[in-house]
SEMAR-171437 format. One record per atom (N, C-alpha, C): x, y, z. Coordinates in pm, whole numbers, padded with zeros to 5 digits, always signed. Each point is the difference from the previous one (the first is absolute). Layout:
<atoms>
XYZ/...
</atoms>
This chain:
<atoms>
+00806-15558+03032/-00054+00043-00129/+00096+00099-00065/+00016-00010-00131/+00096+00087-00068/-00041+00145+00012/+00098+00085+00010/-00026+00144+00015/-00005+00067-00136/-00098-00038-00082/-00019+00062-00131/-00074+00131+00017/-00035+00062-00110/-00062+00132+00007/-00140-00002+00059/-00067-00118-00002/-00134-00004+00056/-00014-00122+00091/+00098-00025+00082/-00007-00115+00088/-00093+00030+00116/-00046-00106+00066/-00084+00017+00116/-00142-00046-00024/-00075-00009+00110/-00136-00052-00005/-00089+00084-00092/+00016+00132+00003/-00084+00087-00082/+00018-00030-00148/+00125-00025-00039/+00026-00029-00141/-00061-00134-00041/+00012-00100+00088/-00059-00131-00030/-00151+00014-00012/-00061+00072+00095/-00144+00021-00002/-00043+00070-00128/+00076+00099-00043/-00031+00074-00123/+00003-00093-00121/+00100-00088-00004/+00012-00093-00112/-00118-00097-00004/-00039-00052+00116/-00110-00096+00005/-00133+00065-00037/-00019+00123+00045/-00122+00072-00037/-00005+00026-00150/+00115+00034-00058/+00005+00025-00144/-00040-00125-00078/+00044-00116+00046/-00034-00125-00068/-00150-00027+00007/-00059+00031+00114/-00142-00032+00019/-00093+00092-00078/+00051+00112-00051/-00085+00096-00070/-00033-00044-00143/+00081-00087-00055/-00015-00035-00142/-00076-00130-00017/-00083-00005-00104/-00074-00121-00032/+00047-00065-00129/+00066+00075-00087/+00053-00057-00124/+00132-00070+00029/+00016-00121-00054/+00118-00081+00029/+00129+00074-00034/+00005+00061-00119/+00123+00067-00043/+00036+00115+00094/-00101+00073+00046/+00026+00111+00093/+00052-00053+00133/-00054-00112+00046/+00047-00061+00125/+00147-00039-00014/+00035-00064-00110/+00139-00043-00021/+00095+00120+00000/-00040+00106-00070/+00086+00119-00006/+00018+00061+00137/-00106+00004+00079/+00009+00057+00134/+00091-00083+00090/-00008-00132-00014/+00084-00088+00082/+00148+00026-00028/+00038+00000-00128/+00143+00014-00030/+00051+00140+00035/-00083+00101-00024/+00043+00136+00034/+00016+00015+00151/-00092-00057+00077/+00008+00007+00147/+00123-00075+00052/+00025-00118-00055/+00114-00079+00045/+00132+00072-00029/+00012+00057-00119/+00125+00068-00036/+00023+00122+00089/-00105+00074+00029/+00015+00120+00081/+00029-00035+00146/-00070-00100+00053/+00017-00036+00140/+00140-00051+00029/+00054-00080-00091/+00130-00061+00024/+00113+00075-00070/-00032+00113-00063/+00100+00087-00061/+00088-00077-00099/-00066-00064-00096/+00071-00076-00103/-00010+00074-00133/+00095-00030-00089/-00002+00065-00130/-00105-00061-00092/-00022-00131+00013/-00094-00070-00086/-00091-00090+00082/-00123-00018-00050/-00094-00096+00059/-00082-00059-00113/-00044-00124+00019/-00082-00065-00102/-00088-00105+00065/-00111-00029-00065/-00089-00107+00046/-00050-00074-00123/+00024-00130-00002/-00043-00083-00112/-00110-00095+00042/-00105-00008-00081/-00110-00095+00023/+00012-00108-00106/+00026-00125+00040/+00027-00105-00098/-00123-00042-00079/+00024-00049-00122/-00108-00061-00076/+00017-00152+00004/-00072-00069-00086/+00007-00147+00000/+00090-00053-00111/+00082+00088-00058/+00080-00041-00116/+00149+00030+00018/+00044+00011+00124/+00141+00023+00024/+00043+00144-00008/-00096+00090-00009/+00033+00142-00005/-00078+00077+00105/-00024+00128-00027/-00074+00085+00092/-00120+00060-00070/-00116-00012+00065/-00120+00064-00052/+00011+00150+00014/+00066+00044+00108/+00025+00142+00023/+00136+00016+00065/+00066+00111-00032/+00130+00029+00060/+00009+00152+00012/-00009+00051+00123/-00005+00143+00024/+00130+00044+00065/+00058+00109-00047/+00128+00048+00052/-00014+00143+00049/+00089+00040+00089/+00008+00138+00046/+00148+00037+00008/+00034+00118-00053/+00139+00041-00005/+00060-00012-00139/-00079-00048-00094/+00043-00014-00140/-00089+00089-00085/+00058+00083-00085/-00078+00090-00084/-00072-00079-00110/-00101+00063-00061/-00072-00065-00109/+00094-00032-00116/+00093+00091-00027/+00095-00024-00110/+00091-00119+00031/+00048-00008+00125/+00082-00115+00039/-00078-00129-00012/-00124+00002+00049/-00081-00121-00001/-00025-00047-00143/-00025+00095-00090/-00022-00036-00139/+00127-00060-00061/+00116+00056+00036/+00126-00051-00055/+00034-00138+00053/-00044-00032+00121/+00030-00132+00059/-00063-00111-00082/-00120+00023-00049/-00065-00099-00086/-00108-00079+00070/-00025-00125-00045/-00111-00079+00052/+00013-00028+00149/-00113-00040+00061/+00001-00036+00141/+00098-00114+00025/+00062-00002+00120/+00094-00109+00029/-00071-00134+00012/+00074-00106-00022/-00052-00133+00023/+00027-00038+00146/-00065-00106+00043/+00023-00047+00137/+00123-00090+00002/+00111+00060+00040/+00123-00078+00010/+00086+00061+00109/+00109-00068+00032/+00095+00053+00098/-00063+00028+00135/+00034+00115+00056/-00044+00034+00135/-00150+00027+00005/-00056+00058-00107/-00144+00022-00001/-00075-00132+00008/+00045-00099-00074/-00063-00132+00006/+00015-00062+00138/+00117+00019+00063/+00023-00056+00133/-00098+00059+00102/-00023+00130-00006/-00094+00062+00093/-00141-00055-00018/-00039-00022-00126/-00134-00049-00027/-00015-00148+00029/+00101-00079-00039/-00011-00145+00013/+00031-00049+00141/+00097+00064+00066/+00040-00044+00133/-00066+00081+00111/-00065+00109-00037/-00076+00083+00094/+00082+00039+00122/+00121+00051-00026/+00082+00046+00112/+00069+00131-00037/+00034+00081+00100/+00065+00128-00026/+00141-00017-00057/+00047+00102-00068/+00136+00003-00052/+00061+00137+00034/+00113-00003+00072/+00071+00124+00032/+00146-00021-00038/+00047+00075-00101/+00131-00024-00060/+00082+00128-00004/+00130-00014+00026/+00090+00115-00007/+00024+00042-00145/+00003-00097-00091/+00021+00031-00142/-00072-00107-00082/-00113+00037-00055/-00081-00097-00072/+00074-00057-00120/+00094+00077-00055/+00071-00045-00119/+00095-00116+00028/+00039-00016+00127/+00093-00107+00037/-00070-00126+00047/-00131+00003+00008/-00074-00119+00041/+00004-00103-00112/+00022-00128+00031/+00010-00102-00106/-00127-00015-00083/-00113+00047+00052/-00126-00010-00077/-00018+00116-00097/+00084+00101+00009/-00014+00118-00084/+00025-00036-00146/-00093+00042-00088/+00009-00036-00142/+00011+00122-00092/+00032+00115+00057/+00019+00120-00082/-00130+00072-00026/+00012+00114-00069/-00116+00080-00037/+00030+00075-00128/-00101+00060-00065/+00022+00071-00126/+00098+00116+00017/+00061+00042-00109/+00103+00104+00006/-00054+00132+00054/-00128+00030-00025/-00057+00127+00048/-00046-00007+00144/+00009-00117+00062/-00047-00018+00137/+00092+00074+00097/-00056+00068+00102/+00088+00066+00097/+00083-00102+00076/+00115+00043+00049/+00091-00090+00072/-00047-00013+00145/-00037-00121+00040/-00044-00027+00136/+00114-00065+00078/+00014+00041+00127/+00107-00057+00083/-00065-00068+00121/-00011+00072+00114/-00063-00067+00114/-00149-00014-00024/-00056-00106+00058/-00133-00046-00043/-00076-00055+00119/-00129+00035+00008/-00088-00056+00103/-00132-00036-00067/-00038-00127+00008/-00124-00044-00064/-00079-00093+00089/-00133+00009-00009/-00089-00087+00076/-00115-00045-00088/-00047-00124+00023/-00122-00042-00068/-00121+00069+00062/-00101+00028-00081/-00128+00051+00049/-00096-00117+00000/-00052-00034+00119/-00077-00123+00015/-00142+00028+00043/-00092-00076-00059/-00139-00002+00043/-00027-00140+00053/+00014-00017+00131/-00006-00134+00058/+00120-00080-00046/-00025-00115-00060/+00109-00085-00049/+00040+00034-00143/-00075+00088-00064/+00028+00033-00140/+00092+00121-00010/+00104-00012-00080/+00088+00113-00029/-00057+00075-00119/-00044+00124+00022/-00067+00076-00106/+00089+00109-00059/+00123+00012+00052/+00089+00102-00055/+00136-00004+00065/+00092+00078-00055/+00134+00015+00055/+00031+00149+00007/+00030+00049+00120/+00029+00141+00024/+00148+00014+00031/+00069+00087-00071/+00143+00013+00030/+00047+00144-00016/+00109+00030+00072/+00066+00130-00002/+00146-00020-00035/+00062+00105-00053/+00142-00009-00033/+00066+00136+00020/+00130-00005+00031/+00085+00119+00013/-00047+00092+00114/+00020-00050+00121/-00031+00080+00119/+00087+00125+00002/-00062+00115+00028/+00075+00126+00005/+00059+00018+00139/+00115-00055+00021/+00069+00013+00128/+00145-00042-00019/+00090+00040+00092/+00140-00048-00010/+00003-00152+00015/+00076-00066-00086/+00009-00147+00005/+00147-00042-00004/+00052-00048+00112/+00136-00054-00003/+00010-00111-00104/+00116-00016-00057/+00019-00099-00106/-00051-00137+00042/-00078-00062-00089/-00047-00136+00024/-00119-00011+00092/-00060+00110+00040/-00115-00006+00090/-00125+00051-00071/-00115-00042+00053/-00128+00040-00056/-00054+00120+00075/-00047+00099-00072/-00055+00118+00065/-00131-00029+00070/-00074-00099-00046/-00128-00035+00062/+00025-00084+00126/-00069+00035+00106/+00019-00065+00130/-00113-00097+00030/+00015-00071+00113/-00107-00089+00046/-00126+00081+00031/+00019+00120+00052/-00115+00085+00031/-00072+00042-00128/+00078+00026-00106/-00060+00030-00130/-00084-00119-00048/+00055-00119+00019/-00071-00120-00043/-00131-00017+00077/+00004+00029+00130/-00122-00009+00081/-00104+00101-00048/+00044+00122-00030/-00091+00103-00047/-00060-00038-00135/+00083-00050-00090/-00050-00040-00131/-00097-00118+00012/+00026-00086+00099/-00090-00113+00024/-00139+00048+00040/-00005+00102+00086/-00129+00058+00040/-00070+00058-00122/+00078+00072-00080/-00057+00062-00120/-00051-00107-00096/+00074-00110-00013/-00039-00107-00092/-00129-00067+00047/-00017-00016+00131/-00123-00060+00052/-00121+00087-00033/+00013+00130+00020/-00110+00089-00032/-00018+00015-00151/+00110-00012-00073/-00010+00003-00146/-00084-00116-00050/+00016-00117+00061/-00079-00117-00040/-00148+00025+00022/-00035+00063+00112/-00140+00030+00030/-00055+00100-00102/+00077+00108-00024/-00045+00103-00093/-00015-00056-00142/+00096-00083-00041/-00005-00057-00134/-00117-00096-00015/-00025-00082+00102/-00113-00093-00003/-00132+00075-00006/-00013+00106+00081/-00122+00080-00001/-00024+00064-00136/+00108+00052-00061/-00013+00063-00131/-00042-00101-00105/+00055-00120+00007/-00039-00104-00096/-00147-00037+00017/-00045-00012+00124/-00139-00033+00027/-00092+00110-00052/+00041+00125+00019/-00081+00112-00048/-00014-00005-00153/+00113-00019-00069/-00004-00004-00145/-00083-00119-00049/+00015-00114+00069/-00076-00119-00041/-00150+00022+00021/-00037+00061+00113/-00142+00025+00025/-00058+00096-00103/+00081+00097-00040/-00046+00095-00100/-00019-00068-00134/+00094-00087-00037/-00012-00074-00126/-00124-00088+00001/-00027-00066+00115/-00116-00087+00010/-00129+00081-00011/-00003+00117+00061/-00119+00085-00008/-00029+00039-00144/+00105+00039-00072/-00017+00038-00140/-00047-00119-00083/+00061-00118+00026/-00038-00120-00075/-00145-00038+00027/-00043+00009+00126/-00138-00032+00034/-00098+00095-00067/+00036+00129-00003/-00087+00099-00062/-00011-00025-00150/+00110-00034-00063/-00005-00028-00144/-00082-00126-00028/+00013-00100+00087/-00079-00123-00017/-00149+00030+00011/-00035+00084+00098/-00141+00038+00017/-00052+00072-00124/+00078+00096-00050/-00043+00076-00118/-00011-00090-00123/+00094-00093-00014/-00005-00091-00114/-00126-00086+00005/-00037-00046+00121/-00120-00082+00015/-00124+00081-00036/-00007+00124+00051/-00115+00086-00031/-00007+00031-00148/+00115+00025-00059/+00004+00030-00144/-00050-00119-00081/+00046-00118+00038/-00041-00121-00073/-00151-00018+00008/-00057+00014+00120/-00144-00021+00018/-00081+00103-00078/+00035+00128+00016/-00079+00107-00061/+00006-00004-00152/+00120-00007-00053/+00016+00005-00145/-00049-00130-00065/+00023-00114+00065/-00048-00127-00056/-00152+00001-00016/-00070+00053+00101/-00146+00007-00009/-00044+00088-00117/+00066+00115-00015/-00035+00091-00109/+00027-00066-00136/+00115-00065-00015/+00034-00062-00127/-00093-00116-00032/-00043-00075+00104/-00094-00110-00022/-00133+00053-00052/-00049+00109+00063/-00125+00063-00046/+00015+00053-00142/+00114+00059-00028/+00025+00056-00132/-00002-00110-00106/+00059-00114+00030/+00004-00110-00097/-00141-00053-00028/-00080-00019+00107/-00136-00050-00019/-00084+00098-00082/+00016+00130+00029/-00076+00101-00072/+00041+00004-00147/+00130-00012-00026/+00046-00002-00140/-00053-00122-00073/-00005-00117+00068/-00054-00121-00063/-00149+00017-00033/-00072+00066+00094/-00143+00023-00025/-00019+00091-00120/+00082+00104-00011/-00010+00092-00114/+00027-00073-00130/+00096-00092+00001/+00035-00074-00122/-00116-00086-00048/-00075-00059+00095/-00112-00086-00040/-00121+00080-00048/-00008+00127+00040/-00115+00083-00034/+00020+00088-00123/+00123+00012-00047/+00032+00100-00100/-00079-00020-00130/-00034-00127-00036/-00073-00025-00123/-00152+00005+00020/-00051-00063+00107/-00145-00010+00016/-00062+00115+00078/+00078+00073+00080/-00057+00113+00075/+00107+00108+00016/+00027+00074-00108/+00108+00101+00002/-00019+00105+00109/-00122+00035+00031/-00023+00103+00102/+00049-00048+00136/-00037-00125+00036/+00047-00055+00128/+00151-00019-00001/+00054-00043-00115/+00145-00018-00011/+00072+00132+00026/-00059+00110-00053/+00060+00132+00022/+00001+00034+00149/-00109-00033+00069/-00005+00025+00144/+00105-00079+00076/+00017-00127-00041/+00101-00084+00067/+00141+00055-00025/+00023+00049-00120/+00133+00056-00031/+00025+00128+00080/-00106+00078+00022/+00016+00118+00085/+00035-00041+00142/-00060-00112+00046/+00034-00051+00133/+00145-00048+00005/+00048-00058-00111/+00142-00042-00008/+00090+00121+00023/-00034+00112-00062/+00081+00121+00016/-00001+00047+00144/-00117-00007+00066/-00009+00041+00140/+00087-00090+00088/-00011-00132-00020/+00078-00094+00081/+00150+00018-00023/+00039+00025-00125/+00143+00022-00030/+00051+00124+00071/-00082+00106+00004/+00041+00123+00069/+00013-00025+00150/-00094-00078+00056/+00007-00031+00144/+00125-00083+00032/+00033-00096-00088/+00121-00080+00022/+00125+00088-00004/+00001+00095-00095/+00115+00091-00009/+00011+00085+00126/-00114+00044+00054/+00003+00078+00124/+00053-00082+00117/-00043-00128+00006/+00050-00088+00106/+00152-00015-00007/+00051-00017-00122/+00144-00014-00018/+00073+00128+00039/-00057+00114-00041/+00063+00128+00030/+00006+00024+00152/-00109-00035+00069/-00002+00016+00145/+00101-00091+00068/+00015-00121-00054/+00095-00094+00059/+00143+00049-00017/+00029+00056-00118/+00135+00052-00025/+00032+00113+00097/-00099+00087+00026/+00021+00108+00095/+00030-00056+00138/-00075-00106+00040/+00022-00061+00132/+00136-00066+00010/+00051-00047-00115/+00129-00069+00002/+00118+00095+00007/-00024+00130+00006/+00108+00096+00021/+00072-00040+00129/+00133-00012-00003/+00073-00051+00118/-00036+00075+00127/-00036-00078+00105/-00039+00063+00126/+00113+00085+00056/+00123-00047-00014/+00114+00073+00056/+00016+00136-00066/-00042+00011-00127/+00013+00127-00070/-00089+00106+00064/-00119-00038+00040/-00090+00094+00066/+00048+00034+00140/+00055-00101+00069/+00040+00019+00139/+00133+00075+00012/+00098-00039-00084/+00137+00047+00019/+00050+00096-00107/-00067+00005-00115/+00048+00083-00108/+00098-00075-00090/+00033+00062-00113/+00082-00065-00102/+00140-00032+00049/+00068+00096+00060/+00140-00019+00038/+00014-00112+00103/-00081+00002+00105/+00010-00103+00104/-00036-00137-00056/-00101-00007-00087/-00040-00128-00058/+00110-00056-00088/+00059+00084-00084/+00111-00046-00083/+00118-00046+00084/+00033+00078+00103/+00114-00036+00086/-00021-00137+00064/-00121-00024+00051/-00029-00129+00064/+00011-00114-00099/-00060+00016-00118/+00003-00108-00098/+00142-00028-00048/+00080+00104-00014/+00138-00018-00047/+00084-00066+00108/-00025+00030+00127/+00070-00070+00108/-00029-00149-00003/-00126-00035-00025/-00036-00142-00010/+00071-00066-00117/+00004+00067-00116/+00069-00056-00117/+00149-00013+00025/+00058+00096+00071/+00143-00005+00031/+00033-00124+00083/-00091-00037+00090/+00023-00120+00081/-00022-00128-00081/-00095+00006-00092/-00042-00121-00069/+00090-00039-00118/+00080+00094-00051/+00080-00027-00120/+00149+00018+00028/+00081-00066-00079/+00145+00013+00017/+00048+00138-00047/-00070+00060-00094/+00036+00135-00044/-00027+00101+00111/+00083+00103+00007/-00024+00109+00095/-00102+00095-00061/-00105+00029+00075/-00107+00088-00047/-00004+00121+00093/+00016+00119-00055/+00009+00121+00082/-00107+00100-00042/-00031+00092+00090/-00102+00101-00026/+00046+00134+00055/-00014+00105-00080/+00032+00135+00045/-00109+00095-00048/-00021+00106+00077/-00096+00102-00039/+00055+00136+00038/-00031+00099-00081/+00049+00134+00026/-00073+00066+00115/+00062+00102+00056/-00063+00075+00108/-00120+00077-00052/-00101+00010+00085/-00115+00081-00035/-00096-00064-00098/+00007-00132-00015/-00093-00067-00092/-00143+00017+00051/-00089+00045-00087/-00139+00024+00038/-00091-00110-00053/-00105-00026+00076/-00097-00102-00041/-00062+00038-00134/-00032-00102-00080/-00063+00019-00130/-00148-00038+00011/-00080+00036-00099/-00137-00050-00003/-00002-00153+00001/-00110-00057+00051/-00007-00145+00020/+00030-00079-00127/-00056+00043-00113/+00021-00074-00125/+00146-00001-00042/+00067+00115+00015/+00142+00008-00035/+00085-00089+00092/-00028+00003+00129/+00078-00081+00094/-00014-00148-00031/-00124-00042-00030/-00018-00142-00031/+00072-00038-00129/-00006+00087-00101/+00069-00029-00126/+00151-00011+00021/+00056+00091+00078/+00144-00004+00028/+00036-00130+00072/-00081-00038+00100/+00027-00123+00074/-00005-00121-00093/-00103-00009-00085/-00014-00116-00088/+00115-00008-00101/+00040+00113-00054/+00113-00002-00095/+00129-00041+00072/+00020+00050+00121/+00118-00039+00077/+00000-00150+00025/-00116-00056+00036/-00008-00144+00025/+00032-00081-00125/-00054+00042-00114/+00025-00071-00126/+00147+00008-00039/+00059+00119+00013/+00141+00017-00035/+00090-00081+00093/-00033-00003+00128/+00078-00080+00096/-00012-00148-00032/-00120-00045-00034/-00019-00141-00036/+00090-00037-00118/+00001+00083-00103/+00084-00028-00117/+00148-00005+00037/+00043+00099+00080/+00142+00008+00034/+00044-00120+00084/-00083-00039+00095/+00039-00107+00093/-00018-00140-00060/-00095-00015-00091/-00028-00133-00056/+00072-00027-00131/+00027+00104-00076/+00048-00024-00137/+00136+00060-00033/+00046+00101+00074/+00118+00073-00045/+00132-00056+00052/-00005-00080+00109/+00125-00046+00062/+00076+00110+00069/-00069+00105+00042/+00066+00116+00062/+00055-00034+00138/+00111+00064+00036/+00054-00008+00136/-00052+00113+00087/-00044+00109-00063/-00049+00116+00074/-00114+00064-00078/-00109+00026+00068/-00113+00072-00058/-00028+00120+00091/-00007+00118-00059/-00023+00121+00079/-00129+00068-00046/-00081+00038+00096/-00126+00070-00027/+00009+00138+00062/-00030+00103-00077/-00003+00136+00053/-00132+00065-00037/-00049+00084+00091/-00118+00082-00026/+00036+00142+00040/-00014+00095-00094/+00034+00139+00026/-00110+00092-00051/-00001+00121+00054/-00090+00102-00052/+00049+00047-00138/-00093+00036-00084/+00032+00066-00126/-00113+00098-00027/+00026+00126+00028/-00105+00100-00007/-00105-00030+00106/-00126-00001-00041/-00107-00034+00093/-00027-00149+00003/+00067-00075-00087/-00020-00144-00008/+00117-00078+00056/+00023-00117-00057/+00106-00087+00052/+00058-00084-00113/+00118-00050+00023/+00064-00091-00095/+00048-00123+00076/-00034-00116-00055/+00045-00130+00052/+00110-00052-00091/+00106-00053+00060/+00108-00057-00080/+00040-00134+00060/-00003-00106-00081/+00042-00134+00042/+00118-00040-00088/+00116-00015+00064/+00125-00027-00074/+00060-00131+00048/+00041-00084-00094/+00069-00124+00038/+00129-00014-00080/+00093-00081+00054/+00127-00024-00069/+00002-00138-00065/-00118-00045-00042/-00011-00132-00059/+00040-00008-00146/-00047-00107-00066/+00043-00029-00136/-00052+00096-00105/-00108+00072+00032/-00055+00094-00097/-00062-00070-00119/-00055+00079-00093/-00062-00056-00120/-00012+00111-00103/-00034-00039-00121/-00024+00096-00107/-00151+00023-00010/-00050+00115+00045/-00146+00022+00004/-00071-00026-00131/+00060+00038-00112/-00066-00020-00129/-00013-00148-00033/+00102-00079+00034/-00005-00144-00025/-00108-00066+00086/-00014+00047+00123/-00104-00054+00089/-00137+00025-00059/-00023+00121-00054/-00131+00031-00060/-00025-00087-00123/+00104-00016-00084/-00019-00079-00122/-00030-00145+00033/+00061-00052+00108/-00021-00140+00036/-00131-00022+00074/-00072+00108+00030/-00126-00014+00070/+00016-00025+00149/+00121+00015+00052/+00024-00017+00144/+00014+00139+00060/-00101+00041+00072/-00004+00139+00045/+00058+00023+00138/+00023-00108+00077/+00053+00012+00137/-00082+00099+00084/-00129+00007-00028/-00086+00090+00075/+00009+00145-00042/+00075+00029-00108/+00020+00140-00040/-00130+00064-00048/-00084-00077-00070/-00127+00054-00047/-00087+00039+00119/-00008-00090+00099/-00079+00029+00119/+00053+00123+00073/+00132+00011+00012/+00058+00115+00069/-00029+00130-00076/+00011-00003-00132/-00029+00120-00079/-00148+00039+00011/-00087-00102+00001/-00142+00028+00015/-00030+00064+00135/+00065-00049+00105/-00022+00058+00133/+00048+00144+00005/+00115+00025-00061/+00054+00136+00000/-00091+00095-00078/-00038-00039-00121/-00084+00088-00082/-00138+00017+00061/-00048-00101+00074/-00132+00007+00061/-00012+00108+00106/+00113+00046+00055/-00003+00109+00098/+00070+00124-00054/+00012+00008-00134/+00060+00117-00061/+00150+00003+00007/+00063-00115+00023/+00146-00005+00013/+00068-00059-00122/+00130-00014+00009/+00080-00059-00107/+00092-00106+00057/+00039-00095-00084/+00092-00106+00041/+00108-00016-00106/+00125+00000+00042/+00112-00021-00092/+00083-00118+00048/+00057-00072-00094/+00081-00118+00030/+00136+00016-00068/+00106-00010+00079/+00136+00003-00054/+00067-00132+00034/+00042-00074-00101/+00065-00129+00024/+00080-00040-00123/+00099-00083+00022/+00080-00058-00107/+00062-00127+00055/+00024-00098-00086/+00061-00124+00049/+00130+00026+00076/+00007-00052+00121/+00118+00016+00084/+00011+00133+00070/-00098+00089-00017/+00009+00135+00055/-00105+00028+00108/-00075-00100+00041/-00102+00024+00101/-00121+00071-00059/-00093+00035+00086/-00126+00061-00044/-00041+00111+00096/-00052+00108-00055/-00060+00107+00081/-00140+00027-00053/-00098-00010+00087/-00138+00032-00033/-00037+00125+00078/-00044+00103-00072/-00036+00127+00064/-00144+00036-00033/-00073+00033+00104/-00139+00041-00015/-00018+00137+00062/-00057+00091-00075/-00030+00133+00052/-00149+00022+00002/-00053+00049+00112/-00143+00025+00012/-00021+00144+00047/-00109+00063-00044/-00028+00136+00047/-00057-00002+00140/+00002+00115+00065/-00060+00012+00132/-00147+00030-00011/-00061+00032+00116/-00142+00027+00000/-00030+00143-00046/
</atoms>
């Protein structure tokens, strides 16, 4: 086994325990690459999870700064050595990846990789990812690879446990999604039954009032009073249902954790990179404010991912006084807000403004053709 800074059984055990602690897929991936890079003392590590379109649903790196990653650009496609690891499901250990005939280059901002060790991550017969390291920190005689057979064996152990951790995390997220979907289905069924009954009674009562209005005005007045009662009851039923439809995760996990989870799912599901940051010391908001912030974030993300053609969408939530500010920024095509209003196409802006004002907040939109869009919502605290 390589004599890196944390070699040995204790280090391997620590890495495996770290992987098992996380239930969110993105956190599991980050832990895997960080553990692999530290254990084998490499400058860079990465793990790519393929999609069904020749690219990667997720691609997590360690050893590259956020600024470097942003400069590199879009996620890599499945080609060259990465494709070989996924398609042929075999390890790759190279003295100089740049000299391999399958090497197809990389963006100008990409760090220079030399010696290379990569393995497929397998769940049974299915290859669910590619884990690789580059630039071993050790003396390397000319033409030799710093990564050894022992390094490959260690990475193989890590990859096997990575497959288990990743599969468990996916199952957890799927079970959570199913639970939420089942709960919403139940509420929708109850809402349909309760409100439909009230509206049916209201219609019959209104019809009775209409037939009585000429020949028995006193009875017609009574029926109309009953219409008012039934309408109020229907409104109460709707109001109660809306309260129940408050996202379960918001009550359980709070605004920041709920947003982070939803954005991780969107990051996997779309070709655009979707990121989330929050300032230190963010405090919980009253329930109504948190729900409004979540709904506005969801609407803004939907617009950015479906309509803007953005390559990157960033969501931030920070404290501002006793309240908070939400900012959703994309680098997409942008639009002229006044033209959108004149054309009657609101892109959900009216709904977002209503949600903000409903909790005493404000919403501003900055956009221009070709300049991307920033939607900012500020809400007061409790």
